[in-house]
N, C-alpha and C positions, 0 to 999 in steps of 0.2 A: 334415611328413607322417608321419614316424615316431611322432611324438607322438600324432597322431590314431589311428593304428593300434593304439598301445599301450592306448588306452581300451578296445578290444574285450575283452569279458569282465570288465571291471573296473567297480567302482562301481555307479551306478544311472542309466542313460541318460535315463529319463523326467524325473528330478529335475534333471539337468544341463540338459536342454532347457527345462524350465519355469523354471529359474533364469535362463537367458538371456531367455526370453520376458518373464518378469516384469521383469527389469531393463530391457530394451528398451522395454517399455511404459511403465515408470516414468520412465525417462529422458526419453521423449517428452512425457509430460504435465508433468513437473517444469519443463520449459522452454517450455511451450506459450504462456505469455503474451508471450514475446519477439517471435515472428513475427505476433502478433495485436495488438501495441501500438498501431499507427496505427488500426486498425479499432475498437478498443475506445475510443480516445480520441475518434474521431468519434461513437460511440454516446453517451459521456458528454456530449459537446458538445450533442447533440440534446436532452438533458435539462436543459441550462443549466449544466453543470459543466465548465468549461474546465480541463483538466488541465495543470498546469505541468511543466517539465522535471524539476523536483525530485520532484514527486509520481509522475511516470511512472518515474523511477529507483527510488523507493521500492517501487512496485508490482512492478517487475521483479526487484528484489533480494530481495524478502521470501521467495519460494520458496527461493532460494539460501541465505539466512541460516537459515531454519527447517529446511531440509534438512540443513545443516552440523550444527546442534545436535542434531537428531533422530537423526543417525547414532549418537551415543553412547547416547541413550536406547534406540533399537532394538537396539543391541548388548547392552545389559543384558536386553532382552526376549528375545533369542535364547537368552541363558544361562538365564532363568528359566522362559520359556514354550515354548521350542523355536522353531527357525526358521520352521516352517510356520505355527504359530498367530500368530507375530509378523507374518509377511508378510500373512496374511489380515486381521488387525486393521488394519494400515496401509493396505492396499488398500481396506479399507471406508471409511476416512476420505477417501481420494483420490476414490472413487466419489461419495461425498456431495458433496464440493467440485465435482466436474465437473457433476453433476446440477443443483446449485444455480445455477451459471452458465448452464447451458443453459435451465433453466426460467424465470429471470428475464429473460434476453436483454437487449434494449435498455432495459428499465426498470431495470436493475441500477444500484445506487449505487457510488460509489468505496469507501465503507466496506465494503460487502459483498464487493467484489472483493479487498480487503485480507484478508478472512477466507478467501476462496477461495484466495488466494495462500498463506496459512499452511497450509491443508490440502493443497495441492500439494507442500508441503515433505516430507510423509510419503513421497512418491514419490521425492524426491531422497535420502532416507535409506535407500532399498531397497539401496544398495551394502553396508550393514552386515548385510543379511540374505541377499541372493542369493549373494554370494560365499562366506560361510562355509557355507551350506547345501550348495552344490555341492562345495566343497572337502572337507567332512567325509566324503564317500563314497569319496574316493580317497586313495591312498598318497602320501607326500611327493614321490616322483620324478615324479609326474604333476600336481603342483599348478600348474606353470607353464601347461600346455596347458589344464587344466580352468579356472583362474581367467581365462585368456585368452579362453575361449569364453563364459563367464558374463559377463565384463566387457565383451565386445564390444557389449553392449547400449547403450553410449553413442552408438551410431550413430542412436538414436532422435531426438536433437536435429536431425540432418540431415533425418530424415523430417518433422519439424515444419515446417522452413523450405521443404521441397519441396512439401508438400501443404496445410498449413493456410491459407495465403493464398488458394489457388485454391478450397478448399472455402468459405471465407469470402465469396469473390466470388460463387460460385454460389448459395449457400443462406443467407448471413448468418453473422457471426463466431460467434454462439452455436451454430451447427450443428457447429462444430469441437469444442466441448465435448460436444455430443450424441454425435458419432462417437467422441470419446475415451472417454466414459462406457460406450458399447456395447462398445468394445474392452476396457476395464478390466473389464467384468462377465464377458465371455468368458474373459478370462485368469483372473480370480478363480475361476470354476467349473473350468476346466481344471486350474489350480493345486491346488484342493481335492482333486481326484480322482487326479491323476498325481504330484504331488510328495510325497516322504516324507522324514521326518527319518531320519538315519543311525542304525542301532541301536547299542547299546553295544559289540557284538562288532566293530563296524567303527570307531566313534569314541566315545571316552570324554571326556565333557564336563569342562572345567575352568573353572567359572564365575568370572568377573572380579568383583572387589570394588572399591569406591571407592578403597581404599588402594592397589590395583595401579595405578590411573590416577595417583594422587597421587605415588606413587614415581617413575613415569616423567616426570612433569611436573617434577620436581626435577632431572632430568638435562638438562644444557645442550644435548646433542646432539638432544634432542627438539625443542627450540625452533629449532634450526638447520634440522631437516627441515620443521618447521612453516612456517618462512619460505620455504624453497625450494619447497614444494608450494603454499603460498599464492600465489606468483608463477606457477608453471607451471599447475596446475589452475585456480587462481583466475583467471588470465589467460584460459584457455581458456573456462571456463564464463561468465565475466563478459562477455567479447567476444561469445560465442555469444548470451547472453541480450539483449544490447544491439545486436546487429548490425544488425537491420532498422531500428531507430530511427535509428542512425548513417547508414546508407545513404540513408534517406528524408530525413533533414535536411540531408545534405551533397551528395548526387548525384541528387536526384529528377529534375532536368531531363535529366542525362545518361542515366538509365535510361529515361526517356520517349522520348528520340530513338532510343536503341538499340532500344526495343521497336517504334517505328513502322516501322522498317526491317525487322523480323523477324516481328512478330506481328499486323500490321495495326492493330488497335485494342487496345492493351495496357492491363492494369491495372498501374500502376506498382508497386503494393504487391505484387502476385504476382511481378513481375520482381525486386523487391528480395529477396524470399523465395528466389528461384532463385540469385541471386548470393551471398546470405547462406549458403545451403546449400553452395555451391561452396567458400567459404572455411572453413566449419566442417568440411567433410568431411575436409580435410587433417589437422586436429588429432584428429579422431575415429578415423581408421584408422592413423595413424602411431605411435601410443603404443607398439605392440610393436616397431616398427622402432627407436625411441629405446632401448628396453631392449636390443635386439640390439647396437646400436652401443655402448651402455655396456658390455656384456659384453666387447666387443673392445677398446675404448679405455680403459675404466674410467669409472665414473659421474662422477668429478670433472672429468675432461677433457671428457667429453661435455657436462656442464652449462655448462662454460666456453663451448663452441662454440654451444650452443643459446640460452643466455641472452644471449651476446654478440651474436648475429644479431638477437634480438628487440629488444634495447636500441637497436641502431643503426637498425633499420627504424621503431621507435616514435618515435625522435627525428627521423627523416626525415619521417614522417607529421605530426609536431608542427610542424616548421619550414616545411614547404612544402605548398601546396594542390596536390596531385598530380592529374594527369589521371585520369579515371575508370578506364580500363584499367589504369594503372600502380597506382592505389590498390588495386584488386582483387588484383593480383599481390602487393602488399606485405602486404595483409591475409591472403592465402593463406599466405604465407611465415611471417607472425607466428604464425598458428594452427598451421601444421605444425611449427614449432620449438618451440611451447608444448606441443604433443601429444607430441613426442619427448622433451621435458624431463620429462613426466610419467613416461614409461617409465624414464628415466635415474634419477630420484628413487627409484622403487621397485626399481631394481636395487641401490641402496645400502642402503635401509631393512632388508631382511631379513638382510643381512650385519652390520649393527649391532645389531639388535634381534630376531635369529632367534627367541628364546625367547618373545618378547612381541609377535610380529607381528600378532596379532589385536587387541590393545589399541592398538598403534601405528597400525594401519590406521584405527581409529576416530578417534584423536586427530588424525592428519595429514590425514585426509579431512575432518574438521571445519574444520581450518585452511584447507584448499583452498577450502571453501565460503565461509568468512569472507573470504578474499581475493577471491573472485568478487563478493561483496556489496559490498566496499569499492570494487572497480573500476567497478561499475555506478553507485554513488552518486557517485564522482569524475567519471565521464563526464557524469552528469545535472547535477552542480554546474557543471562547465565550460560546458556548454550554457547553463544558466541565467545564469550570471555573465558570460560573455563571448560569448554567442551563437555558440559554436564549440567544437571539441574539441581544439585545440592544447594548451591547459593540462592537459587530462585525460591525453592521450597523453605529455606531458612528465613529468607526475608518475609515470605508470606506468613510463616509461623509467628514471626516478630510482630507483624501487623495485627495478627489475631490477638496476641497477648496485649497489645496496646488497647484493643477494643475491650478486652476483659478488664483492664484497669479502668477504662472509662465507665463500664458498668458498675464497678466498685465505687467510683467517685459520685455517680448520680443516683444510686439506688435509694439511699436514705431520703434524699431531697424529694425524689419522685413519689416514694411512698408516703411521705408526710404532707405533700402539697396536692397536686392534682390527683394523685392516686387515691386519695381518701374519697373523693366523689366519683371516680372513674367508673364504678359499676362493675368492674372485673378484677381479676387477681393481677397484681402488679408484681 
């Protein structure tokens, strides 16, 4: 609470609000294909195109992949063009992608959907614009609360699962893209009028060069952090993007029975969206909690706990066909611990790379997106190859165990080198 009070009279409140709104809107459309995957598959089938598990995974992973790579591109854009112009250009591409999907509707082809997915990647890259623009207005002592407010926009993925399937049920899946385009245009106009770049008297830009990235990529600690965030954020965004497909393919009958007792004549796709939102909500809101736990216990010990729980639960889900209620609880806990692990990773990153935090945010953020892409493709491969997800969950669990082994390898060196002067618990 004290942090919020400290914002009074500091920085530029309209810019901070618009950074949050822009990021929230962007995160929502970035993951929009996930909760609509079933409906889109049915529309393609009506046109004679039967989408395979692998093709569906490719479609869902493409925005995550392009968003990961575009974070670095938009980071350079912020340096060269300023945060505001970069945001408006990126938002324009997103609006075009949304309008294209809305206008083509049920006649849309799979290849066009792939282009739409690439365009939505510009929304996922908003992380590299919204956070710097908000942070540039405020002093170092307020960066935590400021970036927390701007970064809270990842709740947009929960809104997707809450409302997209119901809108699709009422007016058709393409109407979700129409609603998204309308909201994106509104945010675009509001952003153009309200958001401002920080003046030089407040923030002096230090443009990044390619050699700055290459220098950090030669540091082995960069790759350890890439691995940890590819597991934590990659796990979160990967499961979020694929959650509805997983629930529909694994627990459709259970959700139908649940719905008949509660909603009279349910649309199972809508119910899957509600349960998906429940599990994703945990990871979306608990990231700051993970950072707070890491402040008290140290980032390394916290990651041991969070990753350890995720590995055990993923193995359990791979080994046993869990009852529906238990499966939802397990998925909720997996997402909660992945969300908290995100906070723990970024409790450590500024202590190791304080002078290069802007560049490292771009690099590590890209690694997280690549991890999410790999997870979605792995789950799609598992479904296609074995008609189930046990292999996919087991592979993910093994990757988490590799990350745990990596923590064991670096913890002593970290604590006895840079950790000594880091200023926080390692």
